[in-house]
C-alpha positions in Angstrom: 84.3 156.6 92.2 86.3 159.7 91.1 89.5 160.2 93.0 88.9 164.0 93.2 85.9 165.8 94.7 84.8 169.3 95.6 83.0 170.0 98.9 81.8 173.2 100.6 84.1 175.0 103.0 83.5 174.4 106.7 84.5 176.6 109.7 86.8 173.8 110.7 88.8 174.5 107.5 89.8 178.0 108.5 92.9 177.2 110.5 94.2 174.9 107.8 93.5 177.6 105.1 95.5 180.2 107.2 98.5 177.8 107.5 98.4 177.0 103.8 97.9 180.6 102.7 100.9 181.8 104.8 103.4 179.4 103.3 106.1 181.5 101.4 105.6 179.4 98.3 101.9 180.2 98.3 101.9 183.9 99.2 103.9 184.7 96.0 100.8 183.6 94.0 98.3 185.8 95.9 97.1 189.2 94.9 97.2 190.2 98.5 100.6 189.0 99.8 100.0 190.0 103.5 100.1 187.3 106.1 96.7 186.1 107.3 95.5 185.5 110.9 92.7 183.2 112.1 90.6 186.3 112.8 91.1 187.9 109.3 90.4 184.6 107.6 87.3 184.0 109.8 85.9 187.4 108.7 86.7 186.5 105.1 84.8 183.2 105.6 81.7 184.9 106.9 81.7 187.5 104.1 82.3 184.8 101.5 79.2 182.8 102.7 77.0 185.8 101.8 78.5 186.5 98.4 76.6 184.9 95.5 79.4 185.9 93.1 81.9 183.5 94.8 81.8 179.8 94.5 84.8 178.3 96.4 85.3 174.7 97.5 87.8 172.5 99.3 89.4 170.2 96.8 89.9 166.6 98.1 91.3 163.4 96.8 91.0 159.8 98.0 93.8 158.9 100.4 93.6 155.2 99.8 92.7 154.7 103.5 89.4 154.2 105.3 87.9 156.0 108.2 88.1 153.8 111.3 84.8 155.0 112.7 82.6 153.9 109.8 84.8 152.2 107.2 84.1 154.9 104.6 86.9 156.0 102.2 89.1 158.7 103.7 89.5 162.0 101.8 92.6 164.2 102.0 92.4 168.0 101.5 94.5 169.2 98.6 93.6 172.9 98.6 90.8 175.5 98.0 89.6 176.7 94.6 86.7 178.0 92.6 85.4 181.1 90.9 85.3 184.7 92.3 84.2 188.0 90.9 81.5 186.2 88.8 79.8 188.3 86.3 76.5 186.4 85.6 75.4 188.6 82.7 78.7 188.2 80.9 79.0 184.5 82.1 82.6 185.1 83.3 84.5 184.4 86.4 88.0 184.7 87.9 89.7 181.5 88.9 91.0 181.1 92.5 93.3 178.3 93.5 95.4 177.7 96.6 97.0 174.3 96.9 98.7 172.7 99.9 101.5 171.7 97.5 101.6 174.4 94.9 104.0 172.8 92.5 102.8 171.6 89.1 101.9 168.0 90.0 99.3 165.6 88.8 97.0 166.3 91.8 97.3 170.1 91.4 96.4 169.8 87.7 93.5 167.4 88.4 92.2 169.7 91.2 92.3 172.7 88.8 90.5 170.7 86.1 87.7 169.8 88.6 87.0 173.4 89.5 87.3 174.5 85.8 84.7 171.8 84.9 82.4 173.1 87.6 82.7 176.6 86.3 81.9 175.6 82.7 79.5 172.7 83.2 77.6 173.6 86.4 77.7 177.4 86.5 77.6 177.6 82.7 80.3 180.3 82.7 81.6 181.0 79.2 84.9 182.6 80.1 87.2 181.6 83.0 90.3 183.8 83.6 93.2 184.0 86.0 96.1 186.3 86.7 99.5 184.6 87.4 102.7 186.1 88.8 105.1 183.2 88.5 106.2 180.9 85.7 105.2 177.6 87.5 101.7 179.1 88.2 101.3 180.0 84.5 102.4 176.6 83.5 99.9 174.9 85.8 97.0 176.8 84.2 98.3 176.1 80.7 98.3 172.4 81.6 94.6 172.7 82.4 93.8 174.2 79.0 94.2 177.9 79.7 95.8 180.1 77.1 97.8 183.4 77.6 95.9 186.5 76.6 98.4 189.1 77.6 101.1 190.3 80.0 101.5 193.3 82.2 105.3 193.8 82.5 106.8 194.3 86.0 103.3 194.8 87.5 103.7 193.1 90.9 106.4 193.3 93.6 107.3 190.0 95.1 110.5 188.7 96.8 112.4 192.0 96.4 111.8 192.5 92.7 109.1 193.1 90.1 107.4 190.3 88.3 105.2 190.2 85.2 101.4 189.6 85.6 100.2 187.1 83.0 96.5 186.9 82.1 95.2 183.6 81.0 91.7 182.4 80.0 89.8 179.3 79.0 86.4 179.3 77.2 83.4 177.0 77.3 83.2 174.5 74.4 80.5 174.5 71.7 78.4 171.8 73.4 75.8 174.3 74.6 73.8 176.2 72.1 73.5 180.0 72.4 69.8 179.7 73.2 70.2 177.1 75.9 73.3 178.9 77.3 71.3 182.2 77.6 68.4 180.4 79.4 70.8 178.7 81.8 72.6 182.0 82.4 69.2 183.7 83.1 68.4 181.0 85.7 71.8 181.3 87.4 71.6 185.1 87.5 68.1 185.0 89.0 69.2 182.3 91.5 72.1 184.5 92.5 69.8 187.4 93.1 67.4 185.3 95.2 70.4 184.1 97.4 71.5 187.7 97.9 68.0 188.8 98.9 67.6 185.8 101.2 70.7 186.8 103.1 73.4 185.1 101.1 73.5 181.3 101.7 76.8 179.6 101.1 77.5 178.6 97.6 
């Protein structure tokens, strides 16, 4: 059994996400640095469920304990991550990652690799990209195989000073032929349209 798994977000995760998002060491990584409330995060959750261009998950790891009620292995929440702003025609998506411990640790790297694999292997996205505002965040994505594409100098204001915005990306390997990739892209694009027409089921 893998020690890392992805699961869908639940309404019971909202309060935990608010607490995690509002930590000073996490806000510095966010495009929107304003503090969140339960109400604003609840509105975001409802909107996210209807958006076929966002695939976000709770990242969990085995805790090494068992659940007393049923004896099943216990899973511990590590963070939230996935792809946003997905462009199905271009097979591209922006990475999103919010960890309960944002430092560049083994678990944060493994969690990032899990959502990156989902983007490439399950969604068949060719290009995954991310914008980073701190050195440790940039290093984390580099450790997961992302490479720097460019830098916007002094583009964001954080902690009383300007910081560079670093753009990184990672591309799908050559394991899928162009013909098969195009077919899978068409299927994913049509499925996304069907979800939107049906009222936007959760990803």
